[in-house]
C-alpha positions in Angstrom: 0.0 0.0 0.0 2.8 2.4 0.9 4.7 1.4 -2.3 1.6 2.2 -4.4 1.3 5.6 -2.7 4.9 6.5 -3.4 4.5 5.4 -7.0 1.4 7.5 -7.4 3.3 10.6 -6.1 6.2 9.9 -8.4 3.9 9.6 -11.4 2.2 12.9 -10.6 5.5 14.7 -10.4 6.7 13.2 -13.6 3.5 14.3 -15.4 4.0 17.9 -14.2 7.7 17.8 -15.2 6.7 16.5 -18.6 4.1 19.2 -19.1 6.7 21.8 -18.1 9.1 20.4 -20.7 6.4 20.5 -23.4 5.6 24.1 -22.7 9.3 25.0 -22.7 9.7 23.2 -26.0 6.8 25.2 -27.5 8.3 28.5 -26.3 11.7 27.6 -27.7 10.2 26.6 -31.1 8.1 29.8 -31.1 11.1 32.0 -30.4 13.2 30.0 -33.0 10.7 30.6 -35.8 10.0 34.3 -34.9 13.6 35.2 -34.2 13.9 37.3 -37.4 10.8 39.3 -36.7 11.7 39.8 -33.0 15.2 41.0 -33.9 13.8 43.4 -36.5 11.3 44.8 -34.0 14.0 45.3 -31.3 16.8 46.8 -33.5 
């Protein structure tokens, strides 16, 4: 029972970390494809 509880917590943390990595990947891709327009707007 205790093992199941620990496993459940670990799975929950992993899903949150995975979601964070997906969001980070989306942000990086967005910045990568819009780098030209962002640089033109700044400079």
